[in-house]
KEFI-964546 format. One record per residue (C-alpha): residue number from 1; residue in three letters; x, y, z. Coordinates in Angstrom, 1 decimal, always signed. Layout:
{resi=NUM, resn=ALA, x=X, y=Y, z=Z}
...
This chain:
{resi=1, resn=MET, x=-24.6, y=+9.7, z=-2.4}
{resi=2, resn=THR, x=-21.2, y=+11.1, z=-2.8}
{resi=3, resn=ARG, x=-18.7, y=+12.0, z=+0.0}
{resi=4, resn=THR, x=-17.4, y=+15.4, z=+0.1}
{resi=5, resn=GLY, x=-14.0, y=+17.1, z=+1.3}
{resi=6, resn=GLY, x=-10.3, y=+15.8, z=+0.7}
{resi=7, resn=PRO, x=-7.5, y=+17.3, z=-1.7}
{resi=8, resn=LEU, x=-9.2, y=+15.0, z=-4.4}
{resi=9, resn=ALA, x=-12.5, y=+16.3, z=-4.3}
{resi=10, resn=GLY, x=-14.1, y=+16.5, z=-7.7}
{resi=11, resn=VAL, x=-11.9, y=+13.9, z=-8.8}
{resi=12, resn=LYS, x=-13.7, y=+11.2, z=-10.7}
{resi=13, resn=VAL, x=-12.0, y=+7.8, z=-10.9}
{resi=14, resn=VAL, x=-13.4, y=+4.4, z=-12.5}
{resi=15, resn=GLU, x=-12.1, y=+1.3, z=-11.3}
{resi=16, resn=LEU, x=-12.1, y=-2.1, z=-13.0}
{resi=17, resn=ALA, x=-12.6, y=-4.6, z=-10.3}
{resi=18, resn=GLY, x=-9.6, y=-6.7, z=-9.4}
{resi=19, resn=LEU, x=-7.5, y=-7.9, z=-6.7}
{resi=20, resn=GLY, x=-4.7, y=-6.3, z=-4.4}
{resi=21, resn=PRO, x=-2.7, y=-3.3, z=-5.4}
{resi=22, resn=ALA, x=-5.2, y=-1.6, z=-7.9}
{resi=23, resn=PRO, x=-8.1, y=-1.7, z=-5.4}
{resi=24, resn=PHE, x=-5.7, y=-0.3, z=-2.7}
{resi=25, resn=CYS, x=-4.8, y=+2.6, z=-4.9}
{resi=26, resn=ALA, x=-8.4, y=+3.2, z=-5.8}
{resi=27, resn=MET, x=-9.1, y=+3.2, z=-1.7}
{resi=28, resn=LEU, x=-6.3, y=+5.5, z=-1.2}
{resi=29, resn=LEU, x=-7.6, y=+8.0, z=-3.7}
{resi=30, resn=ALA, x=-11.3, y=+7.8, z=-2.4}
{resi=31, resn=ASP, x=-9.6, y=+8.1, z=+1.0}
{resi=32, resn=LEU, x=-8.5, y=+11.5, z=-0.5}
{resi=33, resn=GLY, x=-11.5, y=+12.5, z=-1.4}
{resi=34, resn=ALA, x=-11.9, y=+11.0, z=-4.9}
{resi=35, resn=ASP, x=-15.2, y=+9.8, z=-6.3}
{resi=36, resn=VAL, x=-14.4, y=+6.3, z=-7.1}
{resi=37, resn=VAL, x=-16.9, y=+4.0, z=-9.0}
{resi=38, resn=ARG, x=-15.8, y=+0.2, z=-9.1}
{resi=39, resn=VAL, x=-17.0, y=-1.5, z=-11.8}
{resi=40, resn=ASP, x=-17.7, y=-5.1, z=-10.4}
{resi=41, resn=ARG, x=-18.7, y=-8.0, z=-12.8}
{resi=42, resn=PRO, x=-22.2, y=-9.4, z=-12.4}
{resi=43, resn=THR, x=-21.4, y=-12.2, z=-10.6}
{resi=44, resn=ALA, x=-19.7, y=-10.3, z=-7.8}
{resi=45, resn=SER, x=-21.2, y=-10.5, z=-4.6}
{resi=46, resn=GLY, x=-20.5, y=-9.8, z=-0.9}
{resi=47, resn=GLY, x=-17.7, y=-7.4, z=+0.0}
{resi=48, resn=GLU, x=-18.5, y=-6.3, z=+3.3}
{resi=49, resn=GLY, x=-15.4, y=-7.2, z=+4.9}
{resi=50, resn=ASP, x=-12.9, y=-5.9, z=+1.8}
{resi=51, resn=LEU, x=-11.6, y=-2.6, z=+3.4}
{resi=52, resn=LEU, x=-10.0, y=-2.1, z=-0.1}
{resi=53, resn=ASN, x=-13.3, y=-1.1, z=-1.2}
{resi=54, resn=ARG, x=-14.3, y=+1.3, z=+1.3}
{resi=55, resn=GLY, x=-15.3, y=+4.7, z=+0.5}
{resi=56, resn=LYS, x=-16.3, y=+3.7, z=-3.2}
{resi=57, resn=ARG, x=-19.4, y=+3.2, z=-5.0}
{resi=58, resn=SER, x=-20.1, y=+0.1, z=-7.1}
{resi=59, resn=VAL, x=-21.9, y=-0.6, z=-10.3}
{resi=60, resn=GLN, x=-22.2, y=-3.9, z=-12.0}
{resi=61, resn=VAL, x=-21.4, y=-4.1, z=-15.7}
{resi=62, resn=ASP, x=-21.8, y=-7.3, z=-17.9}
{resi=63, resn=LEU, x=-18.5, y=-6.8, z=-20.3}
{resi=64, resn=LYS, x=-19.6, y=-9.6, z=-22.5}
{resi=65, resn=HIS, x=-23.2, y=-7.6, z=-23.2}
{resi=66, resn=GLU, x=-23.5, y=-6.3, z=-26.2}
{resi=67, resn=ARG, x=-23.3, y=-2.7, z=-24.7}
{resi=68, resn=GLY, x=-21.1, y=-3.7, z=-22.0}
{resi=69, resn=ALA, x=-18.0, y=-1.9, z=-23.2}
{resi=70, resn=GLU, x=-20.2, y=+1.1, z=-24.0}
{resi=71, resn=ALA, x=-21.5, y=+1.3, z=-20.3}
{resi=72, resn=VAL, x=-17.9, y=+1.6, z=-19.3}
{resi=73, resn=LEU, x=-17.0, y=+4.0, z=-21.7}
{resi=74, resn=ALA, x=-20.1, y=+6.1, z=-20.6}
{resi=75, resn=LEU, x=-18.4, y=+6.0, z=-17.2}
{resi=76, resn=VAL, x=-15.1, y=+6.9, z=-18.7}
{resi=77, resn=ALA, x=-16.7, y=+10.0, z=-20.4}
{resi=78, resn=GLN, x=-17.3, y=+11.7, z=-17.1}
{resi=79, resn=ALA, x=-13.9, y=+10.2, z=-15.4}
{resi=80, resn=ASP, x=-10.5, y=+11.8, z=-14.9}
{resi=81, resn=VAL, x=-8.6, y=+8.5, z=-14.1}
{resi=82, resn=LEU, x=-9.3, y=+4.8, z=-15.0}
{resi=83, resn=LEU, x=-7.5, y=+2.1, z=-12.9}
{resi=84, resn=GLU, x=-7.1, y=-1.5, z=-14.1}
{resi=85, resn=GLY, x=-5.1, y=-4.5, z=-12.7}
{resi=86, resn=LEU, x=-5.6, y=-7.1, z=-15.6}
{resi=87, resn=ARG, x=-3.1, y=-8.8, z=-17.6}
{resi=88, resn=PRO, x=-1.7, y=-6.7, z=-20.5}
{resi=89, resn=GLY, x=-4.0, y=-6.5, z=-23.5}
{resi=90, resn=VAL, x=-7.2, y=-7.5, z=-21.7}
{resi=91, resn=THR, x=-8.9, y=-4.6, z=-21.4}
{resi=92, resn=GLU, x=-8.2, y=-3.7, z=-25.1}
{resi=93, resn=ARG, x=-10.0, y=-7.1, z=-25.9}
{resi=94, resn=LEU, x=-13.0, y=-6.2, z=-23.6}
{resi=95, resn=GLY, x=-13.3, y=-2.9, z=-25.8}
{resi=96, resn=VAL, x=-12.1, y=-0.5, z=-23.0}
{resi=97, resn=GLY, x=-8.3, y=-0.2, z=-23.6}
{resi=98, resn=PRO, x=-6.6, y=+3.3, z=-23.6}
{resi=99, resn=GLU, x=-7.1, y=+4.2, z=-27.3}
{resi=100, resn=GLN, x=-10.8, y=+3.2, z=-26.8}
{resi=101, resn=CYS, x=-11.1, y=+5.4, z=-23.8}
{resi=102, resn=TRP, x=-9.6, y=+8.4, z=-25.3}
{resi=103, resn=ALA, x=-11.9, y=+8.1, z=-28.2}
{resi=104, resn=VAL, x=-14.4, y=+9.4, z=-25.6}
{resi=105, resn=ASN, x=-12.3, y=+11.4, z=-23.1}
{resi=106, resn=SER, x=-8.8, y=+12.5, z=-24.5}
{resi=107, resn=LYS, x=-8.0, y=+13.8, z=-21.0}
{resi=108, resn=LEU, x=-8.4, y=+10.4, z=-19.2}
{resi=109, resn=VAL, x=-5.3, y=+9.3, z=-17.3}
{resi=110, resn=TYR, x=-5.1, y=+5.4, z=-17.6}
{resi=111, resn=GLY, x=-3.5, y=+3.6, z=-14.8}
{resi=112, resn=ARG, x=-2.5, y=+0.0, z=-15.6}
{resi=113, resn=MET, x=-1.4, y=-2.1, z=-12.4}
{resi=114, resn=THR, x=+0.7, y=-5.4, z=-13.1}
{resi=115, resn=GLY, x=+3.4, y=-7.5, z=-11.5}
{resi=116, resn=TRP, x=+5.7, y=-7.6, z=-14.6}
{resi=117, resn=GLY, x=+4.6, y=-4.7, z=-16.4}
{resi=118, resn=GLN, x=+3.3, y=-3.9, z=-19.9}
{resi=119, resn=GLN, x=+6.2, y=-5.1, z=-21.7}
{resi=120, resn=GLY, x=+9.1, y=-7.6, z=-21.2}
{resi=121, resn=PRO, x=+9.3, y=-11.7, z=-21.4}
{resi=122, resn=LEU, x=+7.1, y=-12.2, z=-18.3}
{resi=123, resn=ALA, x=+4.4, y=-9.5, z=-19.1}
{resi=124, resn=PRO, x=+1.9, y=-12.4, z=-20.0}
{resi=125, resn=THR, x=+2.4, y=-14.7, z=-17.4}
{resi=126, resn=ALA, x=+0.9, y=-15.2, z=-13.9}
{resi=127, resn=GLY, x=+2.7, y=-14.1, z=-10.7}
{resi=128, resn=HIS, x=+2.2, y=-12.8, z=-7.0}
{resi=129, resn=ASP, x=+4.0, y=-10.6, z=-4.8}
{resi=130, resn=ILE, x=+6.5, y=-13.0, z=-3.5}
{resi=131, resn=ASP, x=+7.7, y=-13.7, z=-7.1}
{resi=132, resn=TYR, x=+8.0, y=-10.0, z=-8.0}
{resi=133, resn=ILE, x=+10.2, y=-9.1, z=-5.2}
{resi=134, resn=ALA, x=+12.1, y=-12.2, z=-5.8}
{resi=135, resn=LEU, x=+13.3, y=-11.0, z=-9.2}
{resi=136, resn=THR, x=+14.3, y=-7.4, z=-8.0}
{resi=137, resn=GLY, x=+16.8, y=-8.6, z=-5.1}
{resi=138, resn=MET, x=+14.6, y=-7.1, z=-2.5}
{resi=139, resn=LEU, x=+13.4, y=-10.5, z=-1.1}
{resi=140, resn=HIS, x=+16.7, y=-12.0, z=-1.1}
{resi=141, resn=ALA, x=+17.9, y=-9.1, z=+1.2}
{resi=142, resn=ILE, x=+15.3, y=-9.8, z=+3.8}
{resi=143, resn=GLY, x=+16.4, y=-12.0, z=+6.7}
{resi=144, resn=ARG, x=+18.8, y=-13.4, z=+9.1}
{resi=145, resn=GLN, x=+22.4, y=-14.5, z=+8.5}
{resi=146, resn=GLY, x=+22.4, y=-18.0, z=+7.8}
{resi=147, resn=GLY, x=+18.6, y=-18.3, z=+7.2}
{resi=148, resn=PRO, x=+16.2, y=-18.2, z=+4.1}
{resi=149, resn=PRO, x=+14.9, y=-15.1, z=+2.6}
{resi=150, resn=GLN, x=+11.9, y=-13.9, z=+4.8}
{resi=151, resn=VAL, x=+8.5, y=-13.1, z=+3.4}
{resi=152, resn=PRO, x=+7.2, y=-9.5, z=+4.5}
{resi=153, resn=ALA, x=+3.5, y=-10.7, z=+4.0}
{resi=154, resn=ASN, x=+2.6, y=-8.9, z=+0.7}
{resi=155, resn=LEU, x=+3.4, y=-5.3, z=+1.8}
{resi=156, resn=LEU, x=+6.5, y=-4.7, z=-0.1}
{resi=157, resn=GLY, x=+5.3, y=-5.6, z=-3.6}
{resi=158, resn=ASP, x=+1.5, y=-5.3, z=-3.8}
{resi=159, resn=PHE, x=+1.1, y=-2.2, z=-1.9}
{resi=160, resn=GLY, x=+4.7, y=-0.6, z=-1.6}
{resi=161, resn=GLY, x=+6.0, y=-1.2, z=-4.9}
{resi=162, resn=GLY, x=+2.8, y=-1.3, z=-6.9}
{resi=163, resn=ALA, x=-0.3, y=+0.7, z=-5.4}
{resi=164, resn=MET, x=+1.8, y=+3.4, z=-4.0}
{resi=165, resn=TYR, x=+3.7, y=+3.9, z=-7.5}
{resi=166, resn=LEU, x=+0.5, y=+3.7, z=-9.3}
{resi=167, resn=ALA, x=-0.8, y=+6.6, z=-7.2}
{resi=168, resn=VAL, x=+2.1, y=+8.6, z=-7.4}
{resi=169, resn=GLY, x=+2.3, y=+8.0, z=-11.3}
{resi=170, resn=VAL, x=-1.8, y=+8.8, z=-11.8}
{resi=171, resn=LEU, x=-1.1, y=+12.2, z=-9.5}
{resi=172, resn=ALA, x=+1.6, y=+13.0, z=-11.7}
{resi=173, resn=ALA, x=-0.3, y=+12.3, z=-15.0}
{resi=174, resn=LEU, x=-3.3, y=+14.3, z=-13.8}
{resi=175, resn=LEU, x=-0.9, y=+17.3, z=-13.1}
{resi=176, resn=GLU, x=+0.7, y=+17.2, z=-16.8}
{resi=177, resn=ALA, x=-2.9, y=+16.6, z=-18.2}
{resi=178, resn=ARG, x=-3.9, y=+19.9, z=-17.1}
{resi=179, resn=THR, x=-1.4, y=+21.6, z=-19.2}
{resi=180, resn=SER, x=-1.4, y=+19.4, z=-21.9}
{resi=181, resn=GLY, x=-5.1, y=+18.3, z=-22.2}
{resi=182, resn=ARG, x=-4.1, y=+14.8, z=-22.8}
{resi=183, resn=GLY, x=-4.2, y=+11.8, z=-20.9}
{resi=184, resn=GLN, x=-1.5, y=+8.8, z=-20.9}
{resi=185, resn=VAL, x=-0.9, y=+5.5, z=-19.8}
{resi=186, resn=VAL, x=+0.5, y=+5.0, z=-16.4}
{resi=187, resn=ASP, x=+2.5, y=+1.7, z=-16.6}
{resi=188, resn=ALA, x=+3.0, y=+0.6, z=-12.5}
{resi=189, resn=ALA, x=+4.7, y=-2.7, z=-12.4}
{resi=190, resn=ILE, x=+5.7, y=-4.1, z=-9.4}
{resi=191, resn=VAL, x=+9.0, y=-5.1, z=-10.2}
{resi=192, resn=ASP, x=+9.8, y=-1.5, z=-11.2}
{resi=193, resn=GLY, x=+8.4, y=-0.3, z=-7.9}
{resi=194, resn=ALA, x=+9.7, y=-2.8, z=-5.5}
{resi=195, resn=ALA, x=+13.4, y=-2.2, z=-7.1}
{resi=196, resn=HIS, x=+12.9, y=+1.3, z=-7.0}
{resi=197, resn=LEU, x=+12.0, y=+1.2, z=-3.3}
{resi=198, resn=GLY, x=+15.7, y=-0.3, z=-2.7}
{resi=199, resn=ALA, x=+17.5, y=+2.6, z=-4.2}
{resi=200, resn=MET, x=+19.4, y=+3.4, z=-1.1}
{resi=201, resn=LEU, x=+20.4, y=-0.5, z=-0.7}
{resi=202, resn=PHE, x=+21.6, y=-0.2, z=-4.3}
{resi=203, resn=GLY, x=+23.6, y=+2.7, z=-3.4}
{resi=204, resn=PHE, x=+25.2, y=+1.3, z=-0.3}
{resi=205, resn=LEU, x=+25.8, y=-1.9, z=-2.5}
{resi=206, resn=GLY, x=+27.7, y=+0.1, z=-5.1}
{resi=207, resn=THR, x=+30.1, y=+2.0, z=-2.5}
{resi=208, resn=GLY, x=+30.9, y=-1.2, z=-0.5}
{resi=209, resn=GLY, x=+28.4, y=-0.4, z=+2.3}
{resi=210, resn=TRP, x=+25.9, y=-3.4, z=+1.7}
{resi=211, resn=LYS, x=+26.8, y=-7.0, z=+1.4}
{resi=212, resn=THR, x=+24.5, y=-9.3, z=-0.3}
{resi=213, resn=GLU, x=+24.8, y=-12.1, z=+2.4}
{resi=214, resn=ARG, x=+21.5, y=-11.5, z=+4.5}
{resi=215, resn=GLY, x=+21.7, y=-10.3, z=+8.2}
{resi=216, resn=THR, x=+25.1, y=-8.9, z=+8.1}
{resi=217, resn=ASN, x=+24.5, y=-5.2, z=+7.3}
{resi=218, resn=LEU, x=+23.5, y=-2.1, z=+9.5}
{resi=219, resn=LEU, x=+19.8, y=-2.2, z=+8.6}
{resi=220, resn=ASP, x=+19.0, y=-6.1, z=+8.3}
{resi=221, resn=THR, x=+19.5, y=-7.3, z=+11.6}
{resi=222, resn=GLY, x=+23.3, y=-7.6, z=+11.4}
{resi=223, resn=ALA, x=+24.0, y=-5.0, z=+13.9}
{resi=224, resn=PRO, x=+22.9, y=-5.8, z=+17.4}
{resi=225, resn=TYR, x=+21.6, y=-2.2, z=+17.9}
{resi=226, resn=TYR, x=+19.2, y=-2.6, z=+15.1}
{resi=227, resn=ASP, x=+16.9, y=-5.8, z=+15.7}
{resi=228, resn=VAL, x=+14.3, y=-7.2, z=+17.9}
{resi=229, resn=TYR, x=+14.7, y=-9.0, z=+21.3}
{resi=230, resn=GLU, x=+12.4, y=-11.2, z=+23.1}
{resi=231, resn=THR, x=+11.4, y=-10.2, z=+26.6}
{resi=232, resn=ALA, x=+10.5, y=-12.3, z=+29.8}
{resi=233, resn=ASP, x=+6.9, y=-12.9, z=+28.8}
{resi=234, resn=GLY, x=+7.8, y=-13.9, z=+25.3}
{resi=235, resn=GLU, x=+6.9, y=-10.9, z=+23.5}
{resi=236, resn=HIS, x=+9.4, y=-8.7, z=+21.8}
{resi=237, resn=VAL, x=+10.8, y=-5.1, z=+21.6}
{resi=238, resn=SER, x=+12.5, y=-3.4, z=+18.7}
{resi=239, resn=VAL, x=+15.7, y=-1.6, z=+19.0}
{resi=240, resn=GLY, x=+16.8, y=+1.1, z=+16.4}
{resi=241, resn=ALA, x=+19.6, y=+2.9, z=+17.9}
{resi=242, resn=LEU, x=+21.7, y=+3.8, z=+15.2}
{resi=243, resn=GLU, x=+23.1, y=+7.2, z=+16.0}
{resi=244, resn=PRO, x=+25.7, y=+7.4, z=+18.8}
{resi=245, resn=GLN, x=+23.6, y=+9.6, z=+21.2}
{resi=246, resn=PHE, x=+20.6, y=+7.4, z=+20.8}
{resi=247, resn=TYR, x=+22.7, y=+4.2, z=+21.4}
{resi=248, resn=ALA, x=+24.4, y=+5.8, z=+24.5}
{resi=249, resn=GLU, x=+20.7, y=+6.3, z=+26.0}
{resi=250, resn=LEU, x=+19.9, y=+2.7, z=+25.1}
{resi=251, resn=VAL, x=+22.9, y=+1.4, z=+26.9}
{resi=252, resn=GLU, x=+22.4, y=+3.7, z=+29.9}
{resi=253, resn=ARG, x=+18.6, y=+2.8, z=+30.2}
{resi=254, resn=LEU, x=+19.7, y=-0.9, z=+30.0}
{resi=255, resn=GLY, x=+21.9, y=-0.5, z=+32.8}
{resi=256, resn=LEU, x=+24.8, y=-1.5, z=+30.9}
{resi=257, resn=ALA, x=+26.9, y=+1.7, z=+30.5}
{resi=258, resn=GLY, x=+30.4, y=+0.8, z=+30.9}
{resi=259, resn=ALA, x=+29.9, y=-3.0, z=+30.3}
{resi=260, resn=VAL, x=+29.4, y=-3.3, z=+26.9}
{resi=261, resn=PRO, x=+32.2, y=-3.8, z=+24.4}
{resi=262, resn=ASP, x=+32.9, y=-1.3, z=+21.5}
{resi=263, resn=ARG, x=+29.9, y=-1.3, z=+18.8}
{resi=264, resn=ASP, x=+31.9, y=+0.2, z=+16.1}
{resi=265, resn=ASP, x=+34.1, y=-3.1, z=+15.8}
{resi=266, resn=PRO, x=+31.8, y=-5.6, z=+14.0}
{resi=267, resn=ALA, x=+34.0, y=-8.6, z=+15.9}
{resi=268, resn=ASN, x=+32.4, y=-7.3, z=+19.1}
{resi=269, resn=TRP, x=+28.6, y=-7.7, z=+17.6}
{resi=270, resn=PRO, x=+28.1, y=-11.4, z=+18.4}
{resi=271, resn=ARG, x=+29.0, y=-10.9, z=+21.9}
{resi=272, resn=LEU, x=+27.3, y=-7.2, z=+22.2}
{resi=273, resn=ARG, x=+23.9, y=-9.2, z=+20.9}
{resi=274, resn=GLU, x=+24.3, y=-11.9, z=+23.3}
{resi=275, resn=ILE, x=+24.3, y=-8.9, z=+26.1}
{resi=276, resn=PHE, x=+21.5, y=-7.4, z=+24.9}
{resi=277, resn=ALA, x=+19.3, y=-10.4, z=+24.4}
{resi=278, resn=GLU, x=+20.2, y=-11.7, z=+28.1}
{resi=279, resn=THR, x=+19.1, y=-8.1, z=+29.6}
{resi=280, resn=PHE, x=+15.8, y=-7.9, z=+27.7}
{resi=281, resn=ARG, x=+14.9, y=-11.4, z=+28.8}
{resi=282, resn=GLN, x=+15.0, y=-10.0, z=+32.4}
{resi=283, resn=ARG, x=+11.8, y=-7.9, z=+32.1}
{resi=284, resn=THR, x=+8.5, y=-7.9, z=+30.3}
{resi=285, resn=ARG, x=+7.5, y=-6.0, z=+27.2}
{resi=286, resn=GLN, x=+5.3, y=-3.7, z=+29.2}
{resi=287, resn=GLU, x=+8.2, y=-3.2, z=+31.7}
{resi=288, resn=TRP, x=+10.8, y=-2.2, z=+29.2}
{resi=289, resn=THR, x=+8.0, y=+0.2, z=+27.5}
{resi=290, resn=GLU, x=+7.9, y=+1.8, z=+30.6}
{resi=291, resn=VAL, x=+11.9, y=+2.1, z=+31.0}
{resi=292, resn=PHE, x=+11.9, y=+3.5, z=+27.7}
{resi=293, resn=ASP, x=+8.9, y=+5.6, z=+27.6}
{resi=294, resn=GLY, x=+9.4, y=+9.4, z=+26.3}
{resi=295, resn=SER, x=+13.2, y=+8.5, z=+25.6}
{resi=296, resn=ASP, x=+15.6, y=+8.9, z=+22.5}
{resi=297, resn=ALA, x=+16.9, y=+5.3, z=+22.7}
{resi=298, resn=CYS, x=+15.0, y=+4.2, z=+19.8}
{resi=299, resn=VAL, x=+13.1, y=+1.3, z=+21.3}
{resi=300, resn=ALA, x=+9.5, y=+0.5, z=+20.9}
{resi=301, resn=PRO, x=+7.2, y=-2.7, z=+21.8}
{resi=302, resn=VAL, x=+6.4, y=-4.9, z=+19.1}
{resi=303, resn=LEU, x=+2.6, y=-4.8, z=+19.0}
{resi=304, resn=SER, x=+0.2, y=-7.0, z=+17.4}
{resi=305, resn=MET, x=-2.5, y=-5.2, z=+14.7}
{resi=306, resn=THR, x=-5.2, y=-5.6, z=+17.5}
{resi=307, resn=GLU, x=-2.9, y=-4.3, z=+20.3}
{resi=308, resn=ALA, x=-1.6, y=-1.3, z=+18.4}
{resi=309, resn=GLU, x=-5.3, y=+0.4, z=+18.4}
{resi=310, resn=ALA, x=-4.8, y=+0.7, z=+22.3}
{resi=311, resn=HIS, x=-1.1, y=+2.4, z=+22.1}
{resi=312, resn=PRO, x=-1.4, y=+6.1, z=+23.4}
{resi=313, resn=HIS, x=+0.5, y=+7.6, z=+20.6}
{resi=314, resn=MET, x=-1.7, y=+5.6, z=+18.0}
{resi=315, resn=SER, x=-4.7, y=+6.6, z=+19.9}
{resi=316, resn=ALA, x=-3.8, y=+10.3, z=+20.3}
{resi=317, resn=ARG, x=-3.3, y=+10.3, z=+16.4}
{resi=318, resn=GLU, x=-6.3, y=+8.2, z=+15.7}
{resi=319, resn=THR, x=-4.2, y=+6.1, z=+13.4}
{resi=320, resn=LEU, x=-6.6, y=+3.4, z=+13.5}
{resi=321, resn=VAL, x=-10.2, y=+3.8, z=+13.9}
{resi=322, resn=ARG, x=-13.3, y=+1.4, z=+13.9}
{resi=323, resn=ARG, x=-16.3, y=+2.0, z=+11.4}
{resi=324, resn=ASP, x=-19.2, y=-0.4, z=+11.8}
{resi=325, resn=GLY, x=-17.2, y=-2.0, z=+14.3}
{resi=326, resn=VAL, x=-14.3, y=-3.1, z=+12.1}
{resi=327, resn=LEU, x=-10.7, y=-1.9, z=+13.0}
{resi=328, resn=GLN, x=-8.9, y=-0.3, z=+10.0}
{resi=329, resn=PRO, x=-6.2, y=+2.2, z=+9.3}
{resi=330, resn=ALA, x=-7.4, y=+6.0, z=+9.0}
{resi=331, resn=PRO, x=-6.7, y=+7.8, z=+5.7}
{resi=332, resn=ALA, x=-3.2, y=+9.0, z=+5.5}
{resi=333, resn=PRO, x=-1.4, y=+11.2, z=+4.9}
{resi=334, resn=ARG, x=-3.0, y=+14.1, z=+6.3}
{resi=335, resn=PHE, x=-3.9, y=+17.9, z=+5.0}
{resi=336, resn=SER, x=-4.1, y=+21.2, z=+7.1}
{resi=337, resn=ARG, x=-6.5, y=+22.9, z=+4.6}
{resi=338, resn=THR, x=-8.6, y=+20.2, z=+3.0}
{resi=339, resn=PRO, x=-8.8, y=+17.2, z=+5.5}
{resi=340, resn=ASN, x=-9.8, y=+13.9, z=+4.4}
{resi=341, resn=PRO, x=-13.2, y=+12.6, z=+4.8}
{resi=342, resn=GLU, x=-13.9, y=+9.7, z=+7.3}
{resi=343, resn=PRO, x=-13.4, y=+6.3, z=+5.7}
{resi=344, resn=GLY, x=-16.4, y=+5.5, z=+3.8}
{resi=345, resn=PRO, x=-18.5, y=+2.3, z=+4.1}
{resi=346, resn=VAL, x=-17.3, y=-0.7, z=+2.1}
{resi=347, resn=ALA, x=-19.1, y=-0.9, z=-1.3}
{resi=348, resn=VAL, x=-21.3, y=-3.6, z=-1.9}
{resi=349, resn=PRO, x=-21.3, y=-4.9, z=-5.5}
{resi=350, resn=GLY, x=-23.9, y=-3.0, z=-7.8}
{resi=351, resn=SER, x=-25.6, y=-1.3, z=-4.9}
{resi=352, resn=HIS, x=-24.9, y=+2.3, z=-6.2}
{resi=353, resn=THR, x=-25.9, y=+1.8, z=-9.9}
{resi=354, resn=GLY, x=-29.0, y=+4.5, z=-9.7}
{resi=355, resn=ASP, x=-26.6, y=+6.9, z=-7.6}
{resi=356, resn=VAL, x=-23.9, y=+6.6, z=-10.2}
{resi=357, resn=ALA, x=-26.0, y=+6.9, z=-13.3}
{resi=358, resn=ARG, x=-27.5, y=+10.1, z=-12.0}
{resi=359, resn=ASP, x=-24.4, y=+11.8, z=-10.7}
{resi=360, resn=TRP, x=-22.1, y=+10.7, z=-13.8}
{resi=361, resn=ALA, x=-25.0, y=+11.3, z=-16.5}
{resi=362, resn=VAL, x=-25.3, y=+7.8, z=-17.9}
{resi=363, resn=PRO, x=-27.8, y=+7.8, z=-20.9}
{resi=364, resn=HIS, x=-31.2, y=+6.1, z=-19.8}
{resi=365, resn=ASP, x=-31.3, y=+3.9, z=-22.7}
{resi=366, resn=LEU, x=-27.9, y=+2.6, z=-21.7}
{resi=367, resn=LEU, x=-29.0, y=+2.1, z=-18.4}
{resi=368, resn=ASP, x=-32.2, y=+0.4, z=-19.4}
{resi=369, resn=SER, x=-30.3, y=-2.0, z=-21.6}
{resi=370, resn=GLY, x=-29.2, y=-4.6, z=-19.2}
{resi=371, resn=ALA, x=-25.5, y=-4.0, z=-19.6}
{resi=372, resn=PHE, x=-25.6, y=-2.6, z=-15.9}
{resi=373, resn=GLY, x=-27.8, y=-5.6, z=-14.7}
{resi=374, resn=PRO, x=-30.8, y=-5.3, z=-13.3}
{resi=375, resn=LYS, x=-32.0, y=-2.0, z=-11.9}
{resi=376, resn=ARG, x=-32.0, y=-1.6, z=-8.0}
């Protein structure tokens, strides 16, 4: 049964099963109300704990079956979007590349998610998030002075520079297809997206406002008023008091008014950092949270993922929710007139074949051929 509601209600998406950023993009589209059908391999199993498969429906197709490609193309004929995250050329060899899909649906938007992109010397080679952001200069920029680059999990590459850019590209191509009547390939490469995310830093670099030495700049822990500090209980708070008026409130609430050196002189930053560190170590994280509650000092407790659920602001907005007992982020962003549906359950591979066949008008003979696996 399909879910209803959301700004993408009525949009049909075929997702060729993969890992990481492409499934995240498909989840995002499902969160926005799209009917996402994930095409899993015949051997796929489980999936109950994979939140990237929430809100989708799943069929299992054997693309090595003599009618496997035809089975996928039967879905494509009804779809607005296809998403895939395989190496360049793989879907063409499987019989479901862009030209093969356009032969049955000329308006299809074909979203391709890779690390290196569809062209270039590294395009056919393997890699992961950490490798992609390494080549863009973004990994080099993250870390403290004198220390090694710090790995931001796989948030910056896979999901920031990859999945989100694929989503934007797909939505832009959908809008264009409404006027042209023709689909196109969206080549979303993590190297391109991650570099694009760095536009502001590249701008600073070009005007002398950013140094390539880590931990020496305004936004990379170089400035003592943009950093994290340990508290008396071994926890941490974040400080982001960039503007003068916010900084003044920070100093006032720390009890340091008139007792700190001029922050505008970087020569004073080491001593200023020492003072802040000594002061924050005098109270617990919760005590500092209460000190800064409701202020413009730009101080926040550094919470774990499990702690974040209980924070009053996060709770009031229901930014994190539970479904079937699993803590997870709520759909984002939010819409005033077409609210997103509640997060859907995680799709178990192959569990929706009959429903999808009915809703997407799959021919009965194709359904009976075995390309979709045994009937459920």
